C-alpha positions as CSV (number, residue, x, y, z in Angstrom):
1,M,47.6,-27.2,72.4
2,G,44.6,-26.7,70.2
3,R,43.1,-23.5,71.6
4,M,46.5,-21.8,72.1
5,D,47.5,-22.8,68.5
6,D,44.2,-21.2,67.3
7,A,44.9,-18.0,69.3
8,C,48.4,-17.9,67.7
9,K,46.9,-18.4,64.3
10,N,44.6,-15.4,64.9
11,V,47.6,-13.2,65.7
12,V,49.3,-14.3,62.5
13,T,46.3,-13.6,60.4
14,A,45.7,-10.2,62.1
15,V,49.2,-8.8,61.4
16,E,50.2,-7.9,57.9
17,G,53.5,-9.6,57.1
18,A,53.3,-12.0,60.1
19,I,55.2,-15.3,59.7
20,A,54.8,-17.0,63.1
21,C,53.4,-16.6,66.6
22,G,54.2,-18.7,69.6
23,V,53.7,-18.8,73.3
24,V,56.4,-20.1,75.7
25,D,56.1,-21.1,79.3
26,L,58.9,-19.2,81.1
27,D,59.1,-21.7,84.0
28,T,59.6,-24.8,81.9
29,G,60.6,-23.5,78.4
30,M,57.7,-25.5,76.9
31,L,56.1,-24.3,73.8
32,L,52.4,-23.8,74.8
33,G,51.2,-23.0,71.3
34,I,52.4,-22.0,67.8
35,N,51.3,-21.0,64.4
36,N,54.1,-21.0,61.9
37,G,53.6,-20.1,58.3
38,A,57.2,-20.8,57.5
39,Q,56.5,-24.5,58.3
40,Y,59.6,-25.0,60.5
41,T,60.1,-28.4,62.0
42,Q,59.0,-29.2,65.5
43,T,62.7,-29.3,66.5
44,L,63.4,-25.8,65.2
45,N,60.2,-24.5,66.9
46,E,61.4,-26.0,70.2
47,I,64.9,-24.4,69.8
48,V,63.3,-21.1,69.1
49,A,61.2,-21.5,72.3
50,A,64.3,-22.3,74.3
51,A,66.1,-19.2,72.9
52,T,63.0,-17.1,73.7
53,M,63.2,-18.4,77.3
54,D,66.9,-17.5,77.5
55,M,66.1,-13.9,76.4
56,F,63.8,-13.5,79.4
57,R,65.1,-16.0,82.0
58,G,68.5,-17.2,80.9
59,P,71.4,-17.4,83.3
60,N,73.1,-14.2,82.0
61,I,69.9,-12.2,82.2
62,M,69.2,-13.4,85.7
63,R,72.8,-12.5,86.7
64,I,72.4,-9.0,85.2
65,Q,69.2,-8.4,87.1
66,Q,70.9,-9.5,90.3
67,M,73.9,-7.2,89.7
68,V,71.6,-4.3,89.0
69,R,69.8,-4.8,92.2
70,V,73.1,-5.0,94.1
71,H,74.3,-1.8,92.3
72,R,71.1,0.0,93.3
73,G,71.2,-1.3,96.9
74,L,68.0,-3.1,96.5
75,P,67.2,-6.4,98.2
76,E,67.2,-9.6,96.2
77,N,63.6,-10.3,95.3
78,G,63.9,-12.3,92.1
79,E,62.0,-9.7,90.2
80,N,62.3,-10.0,86.4
81,Y,63.0,-6.8,84.6
82,F,62.4,-7.6,80.9
83,D,58.7,-7.3,79.9
84,E,59.2,-6.8,76.2
85,V,62.0,-7.5,73.6
86,H,62.2,-6.4,70.0
87,I,64.9,-8.0,67.9
88,V,65.7,-7.1,64.3
89,S,67.3,-9.9,62.3
90,K,68.5,-9.8,58.7
91,N,65.0,-10.5,57.3
92,N,62.6,-10.3,60.2
93,F,61.2,-8.4,63.2
94,H,60.7,-10.4,66.4
95,F,58.3,-9.0,69.0
96,A,58.1,-10.6,72.4
97,K,56.0,-9.7,75.4
98,T,55.5,-11.4,78.8
99,L,52.1,-12.6,79.8
100,R,50.5,-13.5,83.2
101,G,52.9,-11.6,85.3
102,G,56.0,-13.0,83.5
103,R,54.9,-16.6,83.6
104,A,54.9,-16.9,79.8
105,V,55.9,-14.9,76.7
106,I,54.2,-14.4,73.4
107,M,56.5,-14.1,70.4
108,L,55.5,-12.7,67.0
109,V,57.8,-12.9,63.9
110,T,57.1,-10.7,60.9
111,R,58.7,-9.7,57.7
112,K,60.6,-6.4,57.8
113,S,58.0,-4.8,55.7
114,T,55.6,-4.9,58.7
115,N,55.2,-1.5,60.4
116,I,56.9,-1.8,63.8
117,G,54.2,0.2,65.6
118,M,51.4,-1.9,64.1
119,G,53.3,-5.1,65.0
120,W,53.4,-4.0,68.6
121,A,49.8,-2.8,68.5
122,Q,48.4,-6.0,67.1
123,L,50.5,-8.2,69.5
124,R,49.2,-6.2,72.4
125,A,45.6,-6.3,71.1
126,A,45.9,-10.1,71.0
127,I,46.9,-10.5,74.6
128,P,43.3,-10.5,76.1
129,S,42.5,-13.6,74.0
130,V,45.8,-15.4,74.5
131,E,46.6,-14.7,78.2
132,P,43.6,-16.6,79.7
133,L,44.9,-19.7,77.9
134,V,48.3,-19.6,79.7
135,P,48.2,-22.2,82.5
């Protein structure tokens, strides 16, 4: 995971107030890379990766997408609707964006003092250096 970890570290250092950055494979749920200034355990990092996968490909999300297609009279094509997710927790902002046509997702966690627009801008600016590393 060395190069992906380095790419995640570059994202964390580029964003004021960043705490962690990780990349998750959306087919397997595997953590492809991470840089975590909060020093979470590997187990906690893997649980966060699984939760990130659920936000984009979990069974309820997939069911909603199927129901929307039925409601709109569209054929079932397995298309995934969510490209970006922003979550506000008690102490942090969580930015997540799909990569490689939805094959992976990059997640950035910042303190709430981070400017939301700058968080998104910096995350998007990092994509050209992170995306080629996604298998």
